[in-house]
C-alpha positions in Angstrom: 135.6 131.3 62.2 132.0 131.7 60.9 132.8 129.6 57.8 134.5 126.9 60.0 131.2 126.2 61.8 128.7 127.0 59.0 128.8 123.6 57.4 128.5 121.5 60.6 125.6 123.6 61.9 123.8 123.4 58.6 124.3 119.7 58.4 123.0 119.3 62.0 119.9 121.4 61.2 119.2 119.5 58.1 119.5 116.2 60.0 117.1 117.4 62.7 114.6 118.6 59.9 114.9 115.2 58.1 114.4 113.3 61.4 111.3 115.4 62.2 109.8 114.8 58.7 110.4 111.1 59.0 108.7 110.9 62.5 105.7 113.0 61.4 105.2 111.3 58.0 105.1 114.6 56.2 103.8 114.3 52.6 103.5 116.8 49.7 101.1 115.8 47.0 98.5 117.3 44.7 97.2 117.8 41.2 98.0 120.2 38.4 95.3 120.7 35.7 95.0 123.3 32.9 92.9 123.3 29.8 91.9 125.5 26.9 88.2 126.2 27.2 85.5 127.7 25.1 82.7 128.7 27.6 79.3 130.3 26.8 77.1 131.5 29.7 73.4 131.7 29.5 73.5 135.5 29.2 75.2 135.2 25.9 78.8 136.0 27.0 81.4 133.8 25.3 84.9 133.3 26.6 88.0 131.6 25.2 90.4 131.1 28.0 93.1 129.0 29.6 91.4 127.6 32.6 93.1 126.2 35.7 91.1 123.2 36.9 89.1 122.8 33.7 88.7 119.0 34.5 89.8 118.6 38.1 90.9 120.9 40.9 94.4 122.2 40.8 95.7 121.8 44.4 98.8 121.3 46.5 98.4 119.2 49.7 100.6 119.2 52.8 99.6 116.2 55.0 101.1 114.2 57.8 100.8 112.1 60.9 102.6 111.1 64.0 102.4 107.6 65.6 101.4 108.0 69.2 101.4 104.3 69.9 98.7 101.7 70.6 97.2 102.3 67.2 96.7 106.0 67.8 97.9 108.8 65.5 97.9 112.6 65.2 96.9 113.8 61.7 96.8 117.0 59.8 96.1 118.4 56.3 96.6 121.8 54.7 95.3 122.0 51.1 95.6 125.0 48.8 94.2 125.7 45.3 96.7 127.7 43.2 95.5 128.9 39.8 97.8 127.7 37.0 96.7 130.4 34.6 97.6 133.3 36.9 99.4 131.9 39.9 96.8 133.4 42.2 95.3 131.7 45.3 91.6 131.1 45.9 89.3 133.9 46.9 88.0 131.6 49.6 91.4 131.6 51.5 95.0 130.4 51.3 94.3 126.8 52.5 90.7 127.0 51.2 90.2 123.3 50.4 91.3 121.6 53.7 92.8 123.0 56.9 92.4 120.6 59.8 94.1 118.7 62.7 92.9 115.5 64.4 93.4 112.2 66.1 92.6 108.7 64.9 92.6 105.2 66.4 92.2 101.8 64.9 89.5 100.8 67.4 87.5 104.1 67.7 87.8 106.0 64.4 88.9 109.6 63.8 88.2 113.1 65.0 89.0 116.3 63.0 88.8 120.0 63.8 89.0 122.7 61.2 87.7 123.2 57.6 86.9 120.3 55.2 84.5 118.8 52.7 81.1 117.8 54.0 80.2 114.1 54.3 77.4 114.6 51.8 79.8 116.1 49.3 82.2 113.1 49.8 79.3 110.8 49.1 78.2 112.4 45.8 81.8 112.8 44.6 82.2 109.1 44.7 79.0 108.8 42.6 80.5 111.3 40.2 83.2 108.6 39.4 86.0 111.2 39.0 85.8 112.7 42.4 83.7 115.7 41.2 85.7 116.5 38.1 84.8 117.3 34.5 81.8 119.4 33.6 81.5 123.1 34.5 85.1 124.1 35.5 85.9 120.8 37.2 82.8 120.6 39.4 81.5 117.3 38.1 77.9 116.7 39.2 78.3 119.4 41.9 77.4 122.2 39.5 76.3 125.2 41.4 76.7 127.9 38.7 79.5 130.5 38.6 80.1 134.2 38.5 78.7 134.7 35.0 75.5 132.6 35.1 73.2 130.7 37.4 72.3 127.1 37.9 72.3 124.2 40.3 72.5 120.4 39.8 73.5 118.1 42.7 74.4 119.9 46.0 76.9 119.1 48.7 75.1 121.4 51.2 71.4 122.5 51.6 70.4 125.3 49.2 68.1 127.1 51.7 65.8 128.3 48.8 68.6 130.0 46.9 69.9 129.9 43.3 73.5 129.9 42.2 75.6 130.0 45.5 73.5 132.6 47.3 71.7 130.2 49.6 74.6 127.9 50.4 77.5 130.2 51.3 80.0 128.9 53.8 80.4 132.3 55.5 78.4 135.5 55.8 78.6 139.0 57.0 81.5 141.5 56.8 82.6 142.1 53.2 81.1 138.8 52.1 78.0 138.8 49.9 75.5 136.1 49.1 76.9 134.2 46.1 80.6 134.8 46.9 81.2 131.6 48.8 81.4 127.9 47.9 78.9 125.4 49.3 80.8 122.2 50.0 83.4 122.9 52.6 82.6 124.2 56.0 84.6 126.4 58.4 84.8 125.9 62.2 83.9 122.2 62.0 84.2 119.2 64.2 83.9 115.7 62.6 83.8 112.2 63.9 84.3 109.2 61.6 83.7 105.7 62.8 86.0 102.8 61.8 84.7 100.8 58.8 83.1 97.6 60.2 81.8 94.9 57.8 81.7 97.6 55.1 79.8 100.1 57.1 81.1 103.6 58.2 79.4 106.6 59.6 80.3 110.3 59.8 79.0 113.1 61.9 80.0 116.7 61.3 78.9 119.9 63.1 80.0 123.3 61.9 79.7 126.3 64.3 78.3 129.3 62.5 79.9 131.7 65.1 77.2 134.3 64.3 76.8 135.4 68.0 73.7 136.9 69.6 73.9 140.1 67.5 75.3 138.7 64.3 77.2 140.7 61.8 79.6 138.0 60.7 79.2 134.3 60.8 77.1 131.7 59.1 74.3 129.4 60.0 75.2 126.3 62.1 75.5 123.2 59.9 75.1 119.5 60.7 75.9 116.7 58.3 75.3 113.0 58.8 76.3 110.1 56.4 76.3 106.4 56.5 78.0 104.3 53.8 78.6 100.7 52.8 81.6 99.7 50.7 82.7 96.4 49.2 84.8 95.4 46.2 82.0 96.1 43.7 79.4 98.2 45.7 79.4 101.6 47.3 76.1 102.8 48.8 75.6 105.9 50.9 72.9 108.0 52.5 73.3 111.5 53.9 71.3 114.1 55.7 72.3 117.8 56.2 70.7 120.8 57.8 71.8 124.5 57.8 70.4 127.3 59.9 69.7 130.9 58.9 72.5 133.4 59.0 73.0 137.2 58.6 73.1 137.2 54.8 70.5 134.5 54.1 67.5 134.4 56.4 66.4 130.9 55.6 67.1 127.4 56.8 67.3 124.2 54.7 67.7 120.4 54.8 69.1 118.0 52.2 68.7 114.2 52.0 70.9 112.3 49.6 70.9 108.6 48.5 73.4 107.3 46.0 75.8 104.6 45.0 78.1 103.0 42.5 78.6 99.5 41.0 81.9 98.3 39.5 81.5 95.8 36.7 85.3 95.8 35.9 85.9 97.9 32.9 82.5 99.6 33.3 81.6 101.6 36.4 78.1 103.2 36.9 76.6 105.5 39.6 73.4 107.1 40.5 72.2 109.6 43.1 68.9 111.2 44.2 68.4 114.3 46.4 65.5 116.0 48.1 65.7 119.5 49.6 63.5 121.6 51.8 63.8 125.3 52.6 61.9 127.9 54.7 62.4 131.5 55.7 62.2 135.1 54.4 64.9 134.7 51.8 63.8 131.3 50.4 62.7 131.6 46.7 61.6 127.9 46.8 60.6 125.5 49.5 61.1 122.1 47.8 63.7 120.8 45.3 64.6 117.4 43.9 67.6 116.4 41.8 69.1 113.2 40.3 72.2 112.2 38.3 73.3 109.0 36.5 77.0 108.5 35.7 79.0 105.9 33.7 82.7 105.5 32.8 84.3 102.7 30.7 88.0 101.8 30.7 89.3 100.8 27.2 93.0 100.7 27.3 94.4 104.2 27.7 91.0 105.7 27.0 88.2 106.3 29.6 85.1 107.7 27.9 82.4 108.9 30.4 78.9 110.3 30.4 77.0 112.1 33.2 73.4 113.3 32.9 70.7 114.6 35.3 68.2 117.2 36.4 67.3 119.6 39.2 63.7 120.7 39.8 62.2 123.2 42.2 58.9 124.7 43.2 58.9 128.5 43.5 61.6 130.4 41.6 64.6 128.4 40.5 67.6 129.1 38.4 67.3 131.3 35.2 64.0 132.6 36.7 62.2 129.3 35.9 59.1 128.9 38.1 57.8 125.5 39.3 59.8 123.3 37.0 63.1 121.8 36.0 65.8 124.6 36.3 68.8 122.4 35.3 69.1 119.6 32.8 72.8 118.8 32.5 74.6 116.6 30.0 78.3 116.0 30.4 80.4 113.7 28.2 84.1 113.3 27.4 87.1 111.1 27.7 90.4 110.8 29.5 93.5 109.5 27.7 96.0 108.2 30.2 99.7 108.8 29.2 100.7 107.2 32.5 99.3 106.4 36.0 99.7 110.0 36.9 99.3 112.0 33.7 96.3 112.2 31.4 94.9 114.3 28.5 91.2 115.1 28.5 88.4 116.3 26.2 85.2 117.4 27.9 81.8 118.8 26.8 79.0 120.0 29.1 75.8 121.9 28.7 72.8 122.9 30.8 69.8 122.7 28.5 67.6 125.0 30.7 69.6 128.2 30.1 67.6 129.0 27.0 64.3 128.5 28.8 64.9 131.2 31.4 63.8 134.9 31.4 64.4 135.9 27.7 65.3 139.4 28.7 68.4 138.1 30.5 69.1 134.5 29.3 69.7 133.9 25.6 71.1 130.4 25.3 72.1 127.1 27.0 75.2 127.3 29.2 77.9 125.1 27.8 81.6 124.5 27.9 84.2 122.7 25.8 87.6 121.9 27.3 90.8 120.3 26.1 93.6 119.9 28.6 96.2 118.1 30.7 96.1 116.7 34.2 99.1 115.6 36.2 99.1 114.1 39.8 102.1 114.1 42.0 
């Protein structure tokens, strides 16, 4: 009797599931990236490793929408970052890259609630030309150091007078420690995006720190505002962000960014400039400036690229450098496209300021050489 009804019930459930997926527009997509990498940190440690996300971020995305009528939709995204070298998930959470739900309308724009990339980070990833890929472990021009060294180049969030990630953590308190969190995605956020009108579009994001009156956990409240203009050849954007003090980093900061790209056809170029301020007991510097210039050229299956720039602070910057440039980054390489979705890459990057830091700690320039494969699905 059980076998008699098992197939009809299974078919009915499959039909219901397929119908729901069709109505909601569920989509599974992502990117797989793995490369063989030779990496030398400024403290002299050299690693030969298979690196997940050596060029771009390995990720799997579940996204979807439901048509509510009259041009209105419900939307959602869950984005995770599995590591291809180990199979592990990110230390920042299971769906650490995106986790949000929202509503959108053709006439009034879109509202999102959850965790996602800041508008400032979106702006500079477009200037990067590869959506913040290449360079130090697939960070592009958003180089903020890693676990084995220090450094900062272009920031997607105010640094609040810190070096490496210690001033720009996305959470604080509890078992978290300064330097253990990334800078460019914010928890507990609300975002409104306007429709694009005559090329112009604005974004307003507010992230609730949830620190409470007697904070143990939580982070500083964060606000991020961007305005951009896009046409067939031009993209120009300006952003302003501000982050308040929190339990682990008693300093506030602001970040102003201005950047853009121009598409000549085969050649595409970009540039960005940033100015930061910081104040508070934990701040090691109170002013910082950074710039980057990018270029990529399509020549058949090859796409060679170059990205250069500098970060400068007063006070104490990365590598213990005082009142000067604490990052001068050169990144060059090429993609070789096997198809629209699959590419090989060769990438070289170095931070020329590593050897100018405190000689008792830092012995050489930070650099990485990567050869790998990227596949989009």
